[in-house]
C-alpha positions in Angstrom: -18.6 -100.1 65.1 -19.8 -102.9 63.2 -17.2 -103.6 60.0 -18.4 -101.3 57.4 -15.7 -99.8 55.6 -16.1 -97.0 52.8 -14.3 -98.0 49.9 -15.1 -94.7 48.2 -14.1 -91.4 49.4 -16.1 -88.9 51.8 -16.6 -85.6 51.5 -16.5 -83.9 54.9 -18.0 -80.0 54.6 -17.0 -78.4 57.4 -14.9 -78.9 60.0 -14.9 -76.8 63.5 -15.2 -79.1 66.4 -17.7 -81.2 66.2 -16.8 -81.9 61.8 -12.8 -82.2 63.5 -14.4 -84.5 66.6 -15.7 -86.9 64.0 -12.8 -86.8 61.6 -10.4 -88.1 64.4 -12.5 -90.9 65.2 -12.9 -91.9 61.9 -8.8 -91.8 61.1 -8.6 -94.2 64.2 -10.8 -96.7 63.4 -10.0 -97.0 59.7 -13.3 -97.4 58.3 -12.8 -94.0 55.8 -11.2 -96.5 53.9 -11.4 -94.9 50.3 -10.0 -91.3 52.1 -11.4 -88.3 53.5 -11.6 -84.4 51.6 -11.9 -82.1 53.2 -13.4 -78.8 52.3 -13.0 -75.6 55.0 -12.1 -72.2 54.9 -9.5 -72.6 57.8 -8.0 -75.1 56.4 -8.5 -77.9 59.1 -4.4 -77.1 60.3 -4.6 -80.1 62.9 -5.5 -83.0 60.0 -2.5 -81.4 57.0 -0.6 -83.7 56.1 -2.4 -87.4 57.6 -2.6 -89.8 55.6 -5.8 -90.6 54.1 -6.9 -86.7 54.3 -7.2 -84.3 51.4 -7.9 -80.7 52.9 -9.3 -77.9 50.4 -10.1 -74.3 51.6 -12.1 -74.0 48.0 -15.3 -75.5 46.6 -13.3 -74.6 43.3 -10.8 -76.6 44.4 -12.0 -80.0 44.7 -11.3 -82.5 42.1 -13.8 -82.7 39.0 -14.1 -86.4 39.5 -14.8 -86.3 42.9 -17.7 -89.2 43.3 -18.2 -89.6 47.1 -19.6 -92.6 48.9 -21.0 -89.9 52.2 -21.5 -86.2 52.4 -21.4 -85.3 56.1 -22.3 -81.9 55.9 -20.8 -80.3 59.2 -20.7 -76.1 59.1 -22.9 -74.1 61.4 -26.8 -73.6 60.6 -26.6 -70.3 59.3 -24.1 -71.2 56.9 -26.0 -74.4 55.3 -27.6 -72.4 53.0 -24.6 -71.9 51.1 -23.3 -75.7 51.3 -26.3 -77.5 50.9 -26.8 -76.0 46.9 -23.1 -76.6 46.3 -23.5 -80.6 47.6 -26.7 -80.6 44.9 -23.3 -82.0 42.5 -22.8 -85.0 44.1 -26.6 -86.4 44.4 -27.0 -90.1 42.8 -27.7 -93.3 44.3 -24.8 -94.1 45.4 -24.9 -91.0 47.7 -25.8 -90.7 51.0 -25.9 -87.1 53.0 -25.7 -86.6 56.3 -25.9 -83.4 58.1 -25.6 -82.5 61.8 -27.1 -79.2 61.6 -29.2 -78.7 64.6 -32.7 -77.0 63.4 -32.5 -77.6 59.4 -35.0 -79.9 58.0 -34.5 -82.7 56.3 -37.2 -80.7 53.4 -34.7 -78.1 53.5 -31.5 -80.3 52.3 -34.8 -81.9 49.8 -34.9 -79.3 48.9 -31.9 -78.3 47.5 -30.1 -81.9 47.0 -33.0 -83.3 45.3 -36.2 -85.3 45.2 -34.5 -88.3 45.2 -31.4 -88.0 47.8 -30.9 -90.2 50.3 -30.5 -87.8 54.1 -30.0 -88.7 57.0 -30.6 -85.9 59.8 -27.9 -86.4 62.6 -27.9 -85.0 66.4 -24.7 -85.1 68.1 -23.5 -83.5 71.1 -20.1 -82.2 72.3 -18.9 -85.1 74.3 -18.5 -86.7 70.7 -14.5 -84.4 71.3 -13.5 -87.7 73.6 -15.4 -90.0 71.7 -18.3 -90.3 74.6 -21.3 -88.5 72.3 -24.6 -90.1 71.4 -26.2 -89.2 68.4 -29.8 -89.8 67.3 -30.4 -90.1 63.9 -33.5 -89.7 61.4 -33.3 -91.1 57.7 -35.3 -90.1 54.7 -37.4 -92.7 52.5 -34.5 -93.2 50.1 -31.5 -93.7 52.4 -30.6 -97.9 51.8 -30.3 -100.2 54.8 -26.6 -100.7 53.6 -26.1 -96.2 53.4 -27.2 -96.1 57.2 -25.6 -98.9 58.6 -22.6 -96.6 56.8 -24.1 -93.7 58.8 -24.5 -95.7 62.1 -21.1 -96.9 61.4 -19.5 -93.4 60.7 -21.4 -91.8 64.5 -21.0 -94.4 66.1 -16.7 -93.5 66.1 -17.6 -90.6 68.0 -20.2 -92.0 70.4 -23.2 -94.2 70.8 -25.7 -93.9 68.3 -29.7 -94.2 68.4 -32.5 -94.2 65.5 -35.7 -92.2 65.3 -38.0 -92.7 62.4 -39.7 -89.9 63.1 -38.3 -86.2 62.0 -40.4 -84.4 64.5 -38.8 -86.1 67.3 -35.0 -84.8 66.6 -35.7 -81.4 67.9 -36.9 -82.8 71.3 -33.5 -84.7 70.8 -32.0 -81.5 70.2 -33.5 -80.1 73.3 -32.0 -82.7 75.6 -28.6 -84.2 74.5 -27.7 -81.7 71.5 -27.8 -79.2 74.6 -27.5 -80.9 77.8 -24.4 -80.5 78.1 -24.4 -77.2 78.8 -27.3 -77.7 81.8 -24.8 -80.2 82.9 -21.9 -77.6 82.6 -24.4 -75.2 84.1 -24.6 -77.6 87.1 -21.1 -78.0 87.6 -20.4 -74.3 87.8 -23.6 -73.8 90.3 -22.1 -76.1 92.4 -18.4 -75.1 93.1 -19.6 -72.1 93.3 -22.0 -72.7 96.1 -18.6 -74.8 97.7 -17.0 -71.6 97.3 -19.5 -69.9 99.3 -19.5 -72.3 101.6 -15.9 -71.4 102.3 -14.2 -73.8 100.4 -11.9 -72.8 98.5 -12.2 -72.5 94.4 -9.6 -75.5 93.2 -11.1 -77.9 96.1 -14.7 -76.5 95.4 -14.0 -76.9 91.3 -12.7 -80.5 91.8 -15.1 -81.9 94.1 -18.3 -80.4 91.5 -16.6 -82.0 88.8 -15.8 -85.4 89.9 -18.7 -85.5 91.8 -21.1 -84.9 88.1 -18.8 -86.9 86.5 -18.9 -90.0 89.3 -22.5 -89.7 89.4 -23.2 -89.8 85.8 -21.1 -92.5 85.3 -23.0 -94.4 88.5 -26.3 -93.9 86.5 -24.9 -95.5 83.5 -23.3 -98.5 84.5 -25.7 -99.2 87.9 -28.5 -101.7 87.8 -31.2 -98.7 89.3 -32.3 -95.8 87.3 -31.8 -91.8 88.7 -35.1 -92.1 91.0 -34.0 -94.6 92.9 -30.1 -93.7 92.6 -31.3 -90.0 94.7 -33.0 -92.3 96.7 -30.6 -94.2 98.0 -28.5 -91.2 98.9 -31.3 -89.5 100.4 -31.8 -90.2 103.8 -35.0 -89.2 106.0 -34.4 -86.0 107.9 -30.5 -85.7 106.5 -28.6 -83.1 105.2 -29.2 -84.1 101.5 -33.1 -84.2 101.8 -32.8 -80.9 103.3 -30.7 -80.0 100.2 -33.4 -80.9 98.3 -36.1 -80.1 99.1 -34.5 -76.7 98.8 -33.8 -77.5 95.3 -37.4 -78.8 94.4 -39.1 -75.6 95.7 
C-alpha cells in the first residue's frame, strides 16, 4: 500500500465472493476514506452495520447526489450488460471505472460509459479472499497516473498487483492466474486420491497433499531458484521422484 486514500465515496457494484474480498481488504486498510457505497441485490449482509459502508439492494435507492471517485464493477460477466449502462451516469473527469469481469473488454465498457470514460480492466484471482491474490490491470488512455495509482492501491489490499499496457494479454492472464487456482486445487485432489489408492487413510492423504502443494509454492516464492531448478533439486537420478515424473510427463 502506497499511502493513497479516497477522499470521495467508492461505489462497489456487486458484493459476491470477489467483491466481498475486496471490500474486506479496503475496510482493513482504511483506504476508502470517503466511504463505500455497495449496490448488491442480496444485500451484502456480512458488511451490514460496518462503519463507512452503506448498502443498497436496488439502483433506484442510491443517493441522487452520489459522486463516486471510483466505481468498481464486480458483477458476473453475464450481468455486466445491465450494470454498465446504469453506471454511465457517473462518467466524468473525476471518476475512474474498474471492472473485474473476465472476458469483458474495455471497448464494451467504452460503448456504455462513453469514449471519454477512464476505465481499468482488472483480473484478480480467488486467493484474494485471504489477501494472497494476484491481479493484473490494464488501463485505457483516459486513466490518469493518479487514478491508476489509486486502483492499484485498492487492489493491493487483496494481494500483489501487476500491470500491462496491451489488453490482449488479459485473456492469457485469465487462463494462467485467473483460472490457475482451479488447476492447483485439482492437483491437490489428484495427489490426495493417488495417496488413498496407494493405501493411505483419507485424512492423512488429504493433509499431505494440501501441505505439500502449499509448501512447494512458498519455496518457489521465497527461494532463489526457479521452479525448474527446484524440481531438479528433489529429483535424484534413478530415484522414485524421477520415475514418478517420467510417468507424469508421458
